[in-house]
VEXKEVEX-739609 format. One record per residue: residue number from 1; x, y, z of N, C-alpha, C in turn. Coordinates in nm, 3 decimals. Example, Ala and Ser with C-alpha at 12.3 -4.5 7.8 and 13.67 -1.06 7.14 Angstrom:
! VEXKEVEX-739609
<i 1	n.px 1.319	n.py -0.569	n.pz 0.780	ca.px 1.230	ca.py -0.450	ca.pz 0.780	c.px 1.320	c.py -0.330	c.pz 0.780> $
<i 2	n.px 1.285	n.py -0.225	n.pz 0.708	ca.px 1.367	ca.py -0.106	ca.pz 0.714	c.px 1.290	c.py 0.003	c.pz 0.787> $
END
This chain:
! VEXKEVEX-739609
<i 1	n.px 5.198	n.py 8.566	n.pz 9.699	ca.px 5.341	ca.py 8.551	ca.pz 9.711	c.px 5.380	c.py 8.560	c.pz 9.859> $
<i 2	n.px 5.479	n.py 8.484	n.pz 9.897	ca.px 5.519	ca.py 8.485	ca.pz 10.037	c.px 5.639	c.py 8.577	c.pz 10.058> $
<i 3	n.px 5.651	n.py 8.626	n.pz 10.180	ca.px 5.761	ca.py 8.714	ca.pz 10.216	c.px 5.884	c.py 8.630	c.pz 10.251> $
<i 4	n.px 6.000	n.py 8.692	n.pz 10.238	ca.px 6.126	ca.py 8.629	ca.pz 10.274	c.px 6.155	c.py 8.663	c.pz 10.420> $
<i 5	n.px 6.188	n.py 8.561	n.pz 10.499	ca.px 6.216	ca.py 8.582	ca.pz 10.641	c.px 6.325	c.py 8.687	c.pz 10.659> $
<i 6	n.px 6.304	n.py 8.782	n.pz 10.749	ca.px 6.402	ca.py 8.886	ca.pz 10.778	c.px 6.397	c.py 9.004	c.pz 10.681> $
<i 7	n.px 6.308	n.py 8.994	n.pz 10.581	ca.px 6.294	ca.py 9.100	ca.pz 10.481	c.px 6.145	c.py 9.128	c.pz 10.462> $
<i 8	n.px 6.085	n.py 9.206	n.pz 10.551	ca.px 5.941	ca.py 9.229	ca.pz 10.546	c.px 5.896	c.py 9.283	c.pz 10.411> $
<i 9	n.px 5.797	n.py 9.218	n.pz 10.354	ca.px 5.739	ca.py 9.262	ca.pz 10.227	c.px 5.815	c.py 9.214	c.pz 10.104> $
<i 10	n.px 5.934	n.py 9.158	n.pz 10.120	ca.px 6.014	ca.py 9.115	ca.pz 10.005	c.px 5.966	c.py 8.980	c.pz 9.954> $
<i 11	n.px 5.956	n.py 8.969	n.pz 9.821	ca.px 5.919	ca.py 8.843	ca.pz 9.759	c.px 6.042	c.py 8.766	c.pz 9.711> $
<i 12	n.px 6.154	n.py 8.835	n.pz 9.697	ca.px 6.280	ca.py 8.772	ca.pz 9.658	c.px 6.393	c.py 8.863	c.pz 9.705> $
<i 13	n.px 6.507	n.py 8.802	n.pz 9.739	ca.px 6.624	ca.py 8.879	ca.pz 9.781	c.px 6.746	c.py 8.823	c.pz 9.708> $
<i 14	n.px 6.819	n.py 8.913	n.pz 9.646	ca.px 6.940	ca.py 8.875	ca.pz 9.573	c.px 7.057	c.py 8.950	c.pz 9.636> $
<i 15	n.px 7.167	n.py 8.881	n.pz 9.655	ca.px 7.287	ca.py 8.947	ca.pz 9.709	c.px 7.381	c.py 8.976	c.pz 9.595> $
<i 16	n.px 7.430	n.py 9.100	n.pz 9.590	ca.px 7.524	ca.py 9.145	ca.pz 9.488	c.px 7.636	c.py 9.223	c.pz 9.555> $
<i 17	n.px 7.756	n.py 9.212	n.pz 9.499	ca.px 7.870	ca.py 9.289	ca.pz 9.547	c.px 7.933	c.py 9.360	c.pz 9.429> $
<i 18	n.px 7.989	n.py 9.477	n.pz 9.454	ca.px 8.054	ca.py 9.557	ca.pz 9.351	c.px 8.182	c.py 9.616	c.pz 9.406> $
<i 19	n.px 8.274	n.py 9.644	n.pz 9.315	ca.px 8.394	ca.py 9.722	ca.pz 9.347	c.px 8.375	c.py 9.859	c.pz 9.282> $
<i 20	n.px 8.424	n.py 9.962	n.pz 9.348	ca.px 8.411	ca.py 10.099	ca.pz 9.298	c.px 8.547	c.py 10.167	c.pz 9.300> $
<i 21	n.px 8.570	n.py 10.254	n.pz 9.203	ca.px 8.692	ca.py 10.335	ca.pz 9.201	c.px 8.655	c.py 10.475	c.pz 9.157> $
<i 22	n.px 8.693	n.py 10.574	n.pz 9.238	ca.px 8.665	ca.py 10.713	ca.pz 9.206	c.px 8.766	c.py 10.760	c.pz 9.101> $
<i 23	n.px 8.716	n.py 10.816	n.pz 8.994	ca.px 8.803	ca.py 10.864	ca.pz 8.886	c.px 8.860	c.py 11.002	c.pz 8.917> $
<i 24	n.px 8.814	n.py 11.063	n.pz 9.026	ca.px 8.867	ca.py 11.195	ca.pz 9.064	c.px 8.982	c.py 11.183	c.pz 9.162> $
<i 25	n.px 8.962	n.py 11.106	n.pz 9.271	ca.px 9.065	ca.py 11.100	ca.pz 9.376	c.px 9.136	c.py 10.965	c.pz 9.385> $
<i 26	n.px 9.085	n.py 10.864	n.pz 9.313	ca.px 9.149	ca.py 10.734	ca.pz 9.312	c.px 9.109	c.py 10.642	c.pz 9.426> $
<i 27	n.px 9.019	n.py 10.686	n.pz 9.511	ca.px 8.973	ca.py 10.603	ca.pz 9.623	c.px 8.900	c.py 10.480	c.pz 9.570> $
<i 28	n.px 8.927	n.py 10.365	n.pz 9.627	ca.px 8.860	ca.py 10.242	ca.pz 9.587	c.px 8.794	c.py 10.176	c.pz 9.706> $
<i 29	n.px 8.680	n.py 10.113	n.pz 9.684	ca.px 8.610	ca.py 10.043	ca.pz 9.791	c.px 8.520	c.py 9.935	c.pz 9.732> $
<i 30	n.px 8.475	n.py 9.847	n.pz 9.819	ca.px 8.384	ca.py 9.741	ca.pz 9.780	c.px 8.264	c.py 9.744	c.pz 9.873> $
<i 31	n.px 8.149	n.py 9.703	n.pz 9.819	ca.px 8.028	ca.py 9.704	ca.pz 9.899	c.px 7.938	c.py 9.590	c.pz 9.853> $
<i 32	n.px 7.876	n.py 9.524	n.pz 9.949	ca.px 7.778	ca.py 9.420	ca.pz 9.920	c.px 7.639	c.py 9.476	c.pz 9.948> $
<i 33	n.px 7.543	n.py 9.432	n.pz 9.867	ca.px 7.405	ca.py 9.480	ca.pz 9.878	c.px 7.310	c.py 9.361	c.pz 9.879> $
<i 34	n.px 7.198	n.py 9.381	n.pz 9.944	ca.px 7.087	ca.py 9.289	ca.pz 9.932	c.px 6.983	c.py 9.364	c.pz 9.850> $
<i 35	n.px 6.941	n.py 9.302	n.pz 9.741	ca.px 6.843	ca.py 9.364	ca.pz 9.653	c.px 6.710	c.py 9.293	c.pz 9.679> $
<i 36	n.px 6.620	n.py 9.365	n.pz 9.743	ca.px 6.490	ca.py 9.309	ca.pz 9.780	c.px 6.388	c.py 9.342	c.pz 9.673> $
<i 37	n.px 6.318	n.py 9.240	n.pz 9.625	ca.px 6.211	ca.py 9.260	ca.pz 9.528	c.px 6.080	c.py 9.266	c.pz 9.604> $
<i 38	n.px 6.003	n.py 9.370	n.pz 9.575	ca.px 5.875	ca.py 9.394	ca.pz 9.644	c.px 5.765	c.py 9.414	c.pz 9.540> $
<i 39	n.px 5.641	n.py 9.406	n.pz 9.586	ca.px 5.522	ca.py 9.437	ca.pz 9.505	c.px 5.449	c.py 9.550	c.pz 9.578> $
<i 40	n.px 5.426	n.py 9.661	n.pz 9.506	ca.px 5.356	ca.py 9.773	ca.pz 9.571	c.px 5.205	c.py 9.747	c.pz 9.575> $
<i 41	n.px 5.130	n.py 9.841	n.pz 9.633	ca.px 4.985	ca.py 9.826	ca.pz 9.651	c.px 4.910	c.py 9.812	c.pz 9.520> $
<i 42	n.px 4.969	n.py 9.859	n.pz 9.409	ca.px 4.903	ca.py 9.849	ca.pz 9.278	c.px 4.948	c.py 9.726	c.pz 9.200> $
<i 43	n.px 5.030	n.py 9.640	n.pz 9.265	ca.px 5.074	ca.py 9.518	ca.pz 9.199	c.px 5.199	c.py 9.534	c.pz 9.113> $
<i 44	n.px 5.262	n.py 9.652	n.pz 9.120	ca.px 5.384	ca.py 9.673	ca.pz 9.041	c.px 5.506	c.py 9.633	c.pz 9.123> $
<i 45	n.px 5.602	n.py 9.571	n.pz 9.055	ca.px 5.724	ca.py 9.527	ca.pz 9.122	c.px 5.822	c.py 9.644	c.pz 9.133> $
<i 46	n.px 5.893	n.py 9.649	n.pz 9.246	ca.px 6.002	ca.py 9.747	ca.pz 9.263	c.px 6.111	c.py 9.681	c.pz 9.347> $
<i 47	n.px 6.230	n.py 9.738	n.pz 9.339	ca.px 6.342	ca.py 9.683	ca.pz 9.416	c.px 6.390	c.py 9.786	c.pz 9.517> $
<i 48	n.px 6.445	n.py 9.733	n.pz 9.624	ca.px 6.499	ca.py 9.817	ca.pz 9.730	c.px 6.638	c.py 9.762	c.pz 9.764> $
<i 49	n.px 6.737	n.py 9.849	n.pz 9.763	ca.px 6.873	ca.py 9.809	ca.pz 9.796	c.px 6.900	c.py 9.835	c.pz 9.943> $
<i 50	n.px 6.965	n.py 9.739	n.pz 10.009	ca.px 7.008	ca.py 9.760	ca.pz 10.147	c.px 7.156	c.py 9.724	c.pz 10.154> $
<i 51	n.px 7.226	n.py 9.801	n.pz 10.236	ca.px 7.369	ca.py 9.775	ca.pz 10.262	c.px 7.391	c.py 9.794	c.pz 10.410> $
<i 52	n.px 7.451	n.py 9.698	n.pz 10.472	ca.px 7.476	ca.py 9.702	ca.pz 10.616	c.px 7.348	c.py 9.728	c.pz 10.695> $
<i 53	n.px 7.236	n.py 9.669	n.pz 10.649	ca.px 7.109	ca.py 9.680	ca.pz 10.719	c.px 7.034	c.py 9.810	c.pz 10.696> $
<i 54	n.px 7.085	n.py 9.900	n.pz 10.612	ca.px 7.018	ca.py 10.028	ca.pz 10.585	c.px 6.972	c.py 10.033	c.pz 10.440> $
<i 55	n.px 6.857	n.py 10.095	n.pz 10.416	ca.px 6.810	ca.py 10.116	ca.pz 10.280	c.px 6.897	c.py 10.223	c.pz 10.217> $
<i 56	n.px 6.948	n.py 10.194	n.pz 10.096	ca.px 7.039	ca.py 10.287	ca.pz 10.025	c.px 6.993	c.py 10.300	c.pz 9.880> $
<i 57	n.px 7.036	n.py 10.407	n.pz 9.813	ca.px 7.003	ca.py 10.419	ca.pz 9.671	c.px 7.075	c.py 10.309	c.pz 9.591> $
<i 58	n.px 7.025	n.py 10.280	n.pz 9.474	ca.px 7.091	ca.py 10.182	ca.pz 9.388	c.px 7.234	c.py 10.226	c.pz 9.360> $
<i 59	n.px 7.331	n.py 10.137	n.pz 9.377	ca.px 7.469	ca.py 10.175	ca.pz 9.349	c.px 7.493	c.py 10.195	c.pz 9.200> $
<i 60	n.px 7.400	n.py 10.153	n.pz 9.117	ca.px 7.416	ca.py 10.166	ca.pz 8.973	c.px 7.362	c.py 10.298	c.pz 8.920> $
<i 61	n.px 7.288	n.py 10.372	n.pz 9.003	ca.px 7.226	ca.py 10.495	ca.pz 8.955	c.px 7.324	c.py 10.613	c.pz 8.956> $
<i 62	n.px 7.380	n.py 10.645	n.pz 9.069	ca.px 7.473	ca.py 10.758	ca.pz 9.079	c.px 7.561	c.py 10.739	c.pz 9.201> $
<i 63	n.px 7.658	n.py 10.650	n.pz 9.194	ca.px 7.742	ca.py 10.625	ca.pz 9.312	c.px 7.822	c.py 10.749	c.pz 9.350> $
<i 64	n.px 7.846	n.py 10.762	n.pz 9.479	ca.px 7.919	ca.py 10.876	ca.pz 9.532	c.px 8.043	c.py 10.827	c.pz 9.604> $
<i 65	n.px 8.155	n.py 10.890	n.pz 9.578	ca.px 8.280	ca.py 10.855	ca.pz 9.645	c.px 8.272	c.py 10.897	c.pz 9.790> $
<i 66	n.px 8.299	n.py 10.804	n.pz 9.880	ca.px 8.296	ca.py 10.833	ca.pz 10.023	c.px 8.414	c.py 10.922	c.pz 10.064> $
<i 67	n.px 8.515	n.py 10.933	n.pz 9.979	ca.px 8.634	ca.py 11.011	ca.pz 10.012	c.px 8.619	c.py 11.157	c.pz 9.969> $
<i 68	n.px 8.565	n.py 11.182	n.pz 9.848	ca.px 8.561	ca.py 11.321	ca.pz 9.798	c.px 8.421	c.py 11.364	c.pz 9.754> $
<i 69	n.px 8.320	n.py 11.280	n.pz 9.771	ca.px 8.181	ca.py 11.309	ca.pz 9.734	c.px 8.160	c.py 11.332	c.pz 9.585> $
<i 70	n.px 8.254	n.py 11.291	n.pz 9.502	ca.px 8.240	ca.py 11.306	ca.pz 9.358	c.px 8.157	c.py 11.192	c.pz 9.302> $
<i 71	n.px 8.099	n.py 11.212	n.pz 9.183	ca.px 8.011	ca.py 11.112	ca.pz 9.125	c.px 8.068	c.py 11.045	c.pz 9.000> $
<i 72	n.px 8.193	n.py 11.070	n.pz 8.967	ca.px 8.255	ca.py 11.003	ca.pz 8.853	c.px 8.323	c.py 10.878	c.pz 8.910> $
<i 73	n.px 8.244	n.py 10.772	n.pz 8.918	ca.px 8.288	ca.py 10.649	ca.pz 8.985	c.px 8.274	c.py 10.533	c.pz 8.888> $
<i 74	n.px 8.379	n.py 10.454	n.pz 8.878	ca.px 8.375	ca.py 10.334	ca.pz 8.794	c.px 8.326	c.py 10.218	c.pz 8.878> $
<i 75	n.px 8.232	n.py 10.142	n.pz 8.824	ca.px 8.176	ca.py 10.025	ca.pz 8.892	c.px 8.234	c.py 9.901	c.pz 8.824> $
<i 76	n.px 8.287	n.py 9.810	n.pz 8.906	ca.px 8.351	ca.py 9.690	ca.pz 8.853	c.px 8.297	c.py 9.566	c.pz 8.923> $
<i 77	n.px 8.334	n.py 9.451	n.pz 8.872	ca.px 8.291	ca.py 9.327	ca.pz 8.936	c.px 8.356	c.py 9.316	c.pz 9.075> $
<i 78	n.px 8.296	n.py 9.238	n.pz 9.163	ca.px 8.349	ca.py 9.229	ca.pz 9.299	c.px 8.490	c.py 9.172	c.pz 9.302> $
<i 79	n.px 8.567	n.py 9.218	n.pz 9.400	ca.px 8.702	ca.py 9.167	ca.pz 9.420	c.px 8.812	c.py 9.246	c.pz 9.352> $
<i 80	n.px 8.777	n.py 9.338	n.pz 9.263	ca.px 8.879	ca.py 9.413	ca.pz 9.188	c.px 8.963	c.py 9.502	c.pz 9.279> $
<i 81	n.px 8.901	n.py 9.572	n.pz 9.371	ca.px 8.975	ca.py 9.661	ca.pz 9.462	c.px 9.065	c.py 9.577	c.pz 9.553> $
<i 82	n.px 9.011	n.py 9.470	n.pz 9.608	ca.px 9.091	ca.py 9.385	ca.pz 9.697	c.px 9.208	c.py 9.324	c.pz 9.621> $
<i 83	n.px 9.186	n.py 9.279	n.pz 9.497	ca.px 9.294	ca.py 9.219	ca.pz 9.418	c.px 9.403	c.py 9.321	c.pz 9.389> $
<i 84	n.px 9.365	n.py 9.444	n.pz 9.362	ca.px 9.463	ca.py 9.549	ca.pz 9.334	c.px 9.543	c.py 9.581	c.pz 9.459> $
<i 85	n.px 9.476	n.py 9.588	n.pz 9.573	ca.px 9.547	ca.py 9.616	ca.pz 9.699	c.px 9.644	c.py 9.502	c.pz 9.732> $
<i 86	n.px 9.600	n.py 9.378	n.pz 9.712	ca.px 9.688	ca.py 9.263	ca.pz 9.738	c.px 9.810	c.py 9.267	c.pz 9.649> $
<i 87	n.px 9.791	n.py 9.298	n.pz 9.521	ca.px 9.903	ca.py 9.305	ca.pz 9.427	c.px 10.000	c.py 9.415	c.pz 9.468> $
<i 88	n.px 9.948	n.py 9.527	n.pz 9.514	ca.px 10.034	ca.py 9.639	ca.pz 9.555	c.px 10.118	c.py 9.601	c.pz 9.678> $
<i 89	n.px 10.059	n.py 9.523	n.pz 9.769	ca.px 10.133	ca.py 9.481	ca.pz 9.889	c.px 10.238	c.py 9.376	c.pz 9.857> $
<i 90	n.px 10.213	n.py 9.295	n.pz 9.754	ca.px 10.310	ca.py 9.191	ca.pz 9.716	c.px 10.426	c.py 9.247	c.pz 9.635> $
<i 91	n.px 10.407	n.py 9.362	n.pz 9.574	ca.px 10.509	ca.py 9.419	ca.pz 9.487	c.px 10.635	c.py 9.454	c.pz 9.565> $
<i 92	n.px 10.749	n.py 9.414	n.pz 9.512	ca.px 10.876	ca.py 9.448	ca.pz 9.573	c.px 10.919	c.py 9.585	c.pz 9.522> $
<i 93	n.px 10.977	n.py 9.667	n.pz 9.607	ca.px 11.021	ca.py 9.798	ca.pz 9.559	c.px 11.133	c.py 9.780	c.pz 9.456> $
<i 94	n.px 11.124	n.py 9.855	n.pz 9.350	ca.px 11.224	ca.py 9.852	ca.pz 9.245	c.px 11.313	c.py 9.974	c.pz 9.260> $
<i 95	n.px 11.445	n.py 9.953	n.pz 9.261	ca.px 11.533	ca.py 10.069	ca.pz 9.273	c.px 11.516	c.py 10.162	c.pz 9.154> $
<i 96	n.px 11.533	n.py 10.288	n.pz 9.178	ca.px 11.521	ca.py 10.387	ca.pz 9.072	c.px 11.632	c.py 10.368	c.pz 8.969> $
<i 97	n.px 11.595	n.py 10.379	n.pz 8.843	ca.px 11.694	ca.py 10.367	ca.pz 8.737	c.px 11.766	c.py 10.500	c.pz 8.720> $
<i 98	n.px 11.888	n.py 10.492	n.pz 8.681	ca.px 11.966	ca.py 10.613	ca.pz 8.658	c.px 12.061	c.py 10.590	c.pz 8.543> $
<i 99	n.px 12.140	n.py 10.690	n.pz 8.511	ca.px 12.233	ca.py 10.674	ca.pz 8.402	c.px 12.339	c.py 10.568	c.pz 8.436> $
<i 100	n.px 12.374	n.py 10.492	n.pz 8.336	ca.px 12.476	ca.py 10.389	ca.pz 8.352	c.px 12.596	c.py 10.432	c.pz 8.269> $
<i 101	n.px 12.709	n.py 10.433	n.pz 8.330	ca.px 12.830	ca.py 10.472	ca.pz 8.257	c.px 12.916	c.py 10.349	c.pz 8.235> $
<i 102	n.px 12.957	n.py 10.334	n.pz 8.112	ca.px 13.048	ca.py 10.224	ca.pz 8.079	c.px 13.189	c.py 10.265	c.pz 8.119> $
<i 103	n.px 13.267	n.py 10.172	n.pz 8.172	ca.px 13.403	ca.py 10.207	ca.pz 8.210	c.px 13.486	c.py 10.241	c.pz 8.085> $
<i 104	n.px 13.566	n.py 10.343	n.pz 8.098	ca.px 13.656	ca.py 10.383	ca.pz 7.990	c.px 13.796	c.py 10.398	c.pz 8.047> $
<i 105	n.px 13.896	n.py 10.378	n.pz 7.963	ca.px 14.032	ca.py 10.396	ca.pz 8.011	c.px 14.054	c.py 10.542	c.pz 8.049> $
<i 106	n.px 14.146	n.py 10.564	n.pz 8.138	ca.px 14.177	ca.py 10.699	ca.pz 8.186	c.px 14.216	c.py 10.792	c.pz 8.072> $
<i 107	n.px 14.284	n.py 10.740	n.pz 7.968	ca.px 14.327	ca.py 10.829	ca.pz 7.859	c.px 14.218	c.py 10.847	c.pz 7.754> $
<i 108	n.px 14.102	n.py 10.777	n.pz 7.764	ca.px 13.991	ca.py 10.796	ca.pz 7.673	c.px 14.005	c.py 10.723	c.pz 7.541> $
<i 109	n.px 14.107	n.py 10.643	n.pz 7.522	ca.px 14.125	ca.py 10.571	ca.pz 7.395	c.px 14.034	c.py 10.449	c.pz 7.393> $
<i 110	n.px 13.983	n.py 10.414	n.pz 7.274	ca.px 13.896	ca.py 10.297	ca.pz 7.264	c.px 13.973	c.py 10.168	c.pz 7.290> $
<i 111	n.px 13.905	n.py 10.072	n.pz 7.347	ca.px 13.962	ca.py 9.940	ca.pz 7.371	c.px 13.955	c.py 9.859	c.pz 7.242> $
<i 112	n.px 14.038	n.py 9.756	n.pz 7.228	ca.px 14.031	ca.py 9.671	ca.pz 7.109	c.px 13.890	c.py 9.615	c.pz 7.092> $
<i 113	n.px 13.838	n.py 9.618	n.pz 6.970	ca.px 13.704	ca.py 9.569	ca.pz 6.941	c.px 13.595	c.py 9.671	c.pz 6.969> $
<i 114	n.px 13.628	n.py 9.781	n.pz 7.028	ca.px 13.531	ca.py 9.886	ca.pz 7.060	c.px 13.532	c.py 9.987	c.pz 6.947> $
<i 115	n.px 13.415	n.py 10.031	n.pz 6.903	ca.px 13.407	ca.py 10.127	ca.pz 6.795	c.px 13.335	c.py 10.250	c.pz 6.846> $
<i 116	n.px 13.391	n.py 10.366	n.pz 6.823	ca.px 13.325	ca.py 10.492	ca.pz 6.857	c.px 13.257	c.py 10.541	c.pz 6.731> $
<i 117	n.px 13.126	n.py 10.555	n.pz 6.740	ca.px 13.051	ca.py 10.598	ca.pz 6.624	c.px 13.056	c.py 10.749	c.pz 6.612> $
<i 118	n.px 13.058	n.py 10.794	n.pz 6.488	ca.px 13.051	ca.py 10.937	ca.pz 6.457	c.px 12.926	c.py 10.958	c.pz 6.375> $
<i 119	n.px 12.871	n.py 11.077	n.pz 6.379	ca.px 12.749	ca.py 11.107	ca.pz 6.306	c.px 12.765	c.py 11.074	c.pz 6.158> $
<i 120	n.px 12.882	n.py 11.101	n.pz 6.100	ca.px 12.904	ca.py 11.073	ca.pz 5.958	c.px 12.894	c.py 10.924	c.pz 5.929> $
<i 121	n.px 12.929	n.py 10.838	n.pz 6.027	ca.px 12.916	ca.py 10.693	ca.pz 6.008	c.px 12.769	c.py 10.653	c.pz 5.992> $
<i 122	n.px 12.682	n.py 10.722	n.pz 6.061	ca.px 12.541	ca.py 10.689	ca.pz 6.060	c.px 12.466	c.py 10.751	c.pz 5.942> $
<i 123	n.px 12.515	n.py 10.865	n.pz 5.892	ca.px 12.444	ca.py 10.937	ca.pz 5.787	c.px 12.481	c.py 10.891	c.pz 5.646> $
<i 124	n.px 12.585	n.py 10.811	n.pz 5.631	ca.px 12.628	ca.py 10.773	ca.pz 5.496	c.px 12.520	c.py 10.698	c.pz 5.419> $
<i 125	n.px 12.428	n.py 10.632	n.pz 5.489	ca.px 12.322	ca.py 10.560	ca.pz 5.419	c.px 12.223	c.py 10.653	c.pz 5.352> $
<i 126	n.px 12.219	n.py 10.779	n.pz 5.393	ca.px 12.126	ca.py 10.875	ca.pz 5.335	c.px 12.186	c.py 10.955	c.pz 5.220> $
<i 127	n.px 12.315	n.py 10.941	n.pz 5.198	ca.px 12.381	ca.py 11.017	ca.pz 5.091	c.px 12.346	c.py 10.957	c.pz 4.957> $
<i 128	n.px 12.326	n.py 11.046	n.pz 4.857	ca.px 12.295	ca.py 11.001	ca.pz 4.722	c.px 12.424	c.py 10.957	c.pz 4.653> $
<i 129	n.px 12.409	n.py 10.857	n.pz 4.572	ca.px 12.524	ca.py 10.813	ca.pz 4.491	c.px 12.539	c.py 10.906	c.pz 4.373> $
<i 130	n.px 12.662	n.py 10.944	n.pz 4.346	ca.px 12.689	ca.py 11.029	ca.pz 4.229	c.px 12.680	c.py 10.946	c.pz 4.103> $
<i 131	n.px 12.612	n.py 11.000	n.pz 3.998	ca.px 12.600	ca.py 10.920	ca.pz 3.875	c.px 12.695	c.py 10.965	c.pz 3.771> $
END
């Protein structure tokens, strides 16, 4: 088997990217990896992950949050963190909702066509008919 240029000892190199989100602190990040396939001295295949030119542990084994060092990390397809950040930047601020008061006359009397409900109006459907 021949080696891949720039990857000593590698018989194949696959590029993979993942999005990560920490379930403890909410930190999100993305990382690309080169997965190098090698053959050891006994003829067994093994893989080596590299990120930014450094050998790193498999991101699928036990990812660690760079923000809080926690290991409860969700792994997602690439682009999820970037898409979420883009959506957050595009979002327009929504004014806070508050109580809405309908205008009423100063003397408090109902306007024509307006009905003020009383609890007894609503409960009459539950009353039993006398036989």
